[in-house]
N, C-alpha and C positions, 0 to 999 in steps of 0.2 A: 282724574284724581278722586278717590273715594270720599264720599261725604261722611263726616263724623256722625256716629249714631247718637241721637238725642232721644232718650227714653220717654215714654209716656208714663207719668207717675201720678198717683192719687193718694192724698192723705185724708183720712176721716178722723176728725179730732173732737174731743169733748169741749163743750162751751166754757166750762169753768176753769180748767187748768191748762190743757195743752193749747187751746186756741189763744188763751192769754199769753202763753209763752211765745206762740207764733207772732202775736201782735207786738209783744215786747221786742222780739227779734227785728221786726220791721222798723219800729220806732228808733231802736238803737243802731240801725243800719248794719246789723249782722247779716252778712251775705250768705244766701243759699240759692240753688238753682230756681229760676223763675218758672220753669216748666212743671214744677210740682204743684198740682192744683189741690186746694184744700176744701173740704166740705165740713161744715160745723154741725155737730149733733149735740143734744143736751147732755148725753152721757155716753161713754164708750161702751157701756152695756147695751146701748140701743143699736149698736152695729151688728147686723145680722150676716150670717154666712152668705146669704143670697146677694148682699151688696158686693162682697168680695168676688164671688164667682161671676157675677154680672160684669164687674169691672174687667176681669180677665177675658171674658167673652167679647168685650168691646175693644180688646187690643191693648189694655193697660199692661205695662211691663213690670210694674212694682206697685204694691199697695201698702201704705203705712196706716196703722191705727194708733192713735195717741190718746191717753187718758190721764187721770189723776194718779198719783202714787198710791200703792196699796195702803189702805188705812186712812186715806185722805179724800175718799169719794164724798161728794156733796149730798148724796142721797143715802137714806137709811138702808136701802137694799144693797149698797156697795156694788154698784154695777160694774166696776172695773174687775171684780172677780169673775163676773159672767163673761166679760170681754176676754180675759186670759184663757178661760175654758174654751170659748168659741174659737179663738185664734189658734190655740194649740191643736184642737181637733181639725180645723181647716188645713193646717200644715200637714197633718198626717194624711188627709184626703188628697191634697195636692201631690204629695210624694207618691201616693198609691196610683195616681193616674199619669205619673211621669213628669210632673211639673216641679221644678226646683222650689222647695218650700222657703228658700231664702228670699223669694220674691214677695213674701208677706212678712211684715215686721210690726211688732208691737212694742211701744215704749211708753214710759211714764214721764210726763213733763209738767212741772208746776207753772203757775202764771208768772213766777219770778225768774224762770230759767230760760230766758231768751237765748242766751249764748249756747245753752245745752240743746235747745230746739234746732238752732242753725247748724250746730255740729252734727247732730243726728241726721238731719236732712242731707248735708254734704256727704257724709259717710255712706248713707243709703243710696244716694244718687250715683256715687262712684261705683258701688257694688253692683247696682243694676246695669250701669253702663258697661261694666266688664262682662256681665252675663250676656248682654246683647238682647235682641228682640225676643219677646215671649215665644217659646217654641223652638227657636233656632238653636240655643245652647243645649236644649233638651233633645234635639234631634227628632222632633215631632212635626210632621206636616200640619199645616194650618187646618185642613179639613178634618183630620183625626183629632187634633186638639179641640176644635169646636165641638165635635161629637162627644168627646169625653167630658168637657165642661158642661154641656147640656145634659148629659146623663146624670151628672152630679146635681145640677140645678133642679131636675125633676124629682130627685130624691130628698131635697132639703126638708120638706115637712116631716118625712120619716126620720131624718137625721136629727132634727130638733128633739123629737120624742125620745130617741135613743140616748142622746146626750143628757137630757133632763132626767131620764129615768135610770140610766145605767152608768153613765160616764161622768156626770157632773160631780166635781169634788170641791172641797173648800180647804184651802191651804193658807198658811200665814205669809209665805214668801214666794217670790217668782221662781227661785231655785227649786222649791218643793213641788211647784206645779210642773216644772220641766222634768224633774225626776219621775214624777208619776206618769206623765205622758210618754216617757221613754221606757217605762217599766214593762216587764214581761206580762204582768197582769193586764195593763192597758192594751198592749199589743194583742194579747189573746182575745180580749173583748172586741177589739177592732176587727180582727180577722173573722170572728164568729158573727158579729152583728152588722158590720159595714162593708168589708172588702168584697164579699160575695154579692151583696146587693148592688154595689157599684158595677161589677162585671156584668151582672144580669141587665142592669139599666143600659150599659153600653151596647150589649147585644140587641136589646129591644130598640134602642135608638137607631141602630144600623138597619134593622129589619123594617123599620118604618119606611125606609127608602125603597126597598125591593126585597125579593126573596134571595136567600143566599144558601150555598152549601156549607156544611161545617168547616171544610177546609178554607173556603173563601172568607168566612167569618174570622177564623183564626188568623189568616193572613192580614186582613184589613185591620184587625184590632191588636195585632202583634201579641197574640196570646197563644198558649199551648193548646193543641187540638184536643187533648183529653179533657182539659178544663172546660173548653167550649162545649164539647159533647155532653159533659155532665150537666151543664146548665140547660142545654137544649132539651135533653131527655126529661129533666125535672119540670121545665116550663111547659113542655108539651103535655105531660101528665096532668098538669094543673090547668090546662086549657088556655094558657096565655099565648101560645103559638101553635102552629099546625105544621105537619110534615107532608109535603107533596111527594109521594113515592115515585110518581112518574118522572118528575124533574130532579128528584133527590135533593130537594131544597126545603128550607124552613121559611115560613112567612108568619106575619102577625095574624092571630085569629081575628076574624072580622069584627067580633063584638068587643075587642080589647084594644087599649092603647091608641085611641083616636087622637 
């Protein structure tokens, strides 16, 4: 008899509102799955993309970020606006590497909304249970998934700068944020500034293991050969990788990407 899948789930919640809602849910005996582990931070704006990527690298099937309602942040900087920018960008990155962005969820819960917190947790747990283990529903083997996640993880310092300088926006409502991140303008900037960098990082990550031919790289990364070749030629011209004409393979340049 098959064992029922019990997902590994993580919630990162702000101290002032969402954690208060979780506490109220517990005191009021509002039931939600006990396997959702909560981490408390002082503000949802403190949640970094690296936290989420690391959670998925460690096998977490779903990540929840909870904060104060927009306009109700306890800090002058309004950290929940930073949180929504970060989460929406992370969702686009997850989709780019083949991970279902529905595995990441952001919600606003006040300290007095215990029943709302429990309802969201139950709904999210049901959704992740239906999706199944991370990578399985996406059709990605674990080794490739780990490679892609690590490729993103190594890019996070660059991604922070890009978001702060080019993609950070300030909107009034959550709907306006979602409209912006789904817009052609945002998609264009994402393609120009991020998508190619992720592909290159995946190539470099694979070449750290051993030398590969362009065809083998394309096969291992499930990418188009012409796209792989474009990145290889450009990277070789910049001295990031080297081409062994005898073996017809590319390898990491000795002085780079240790």
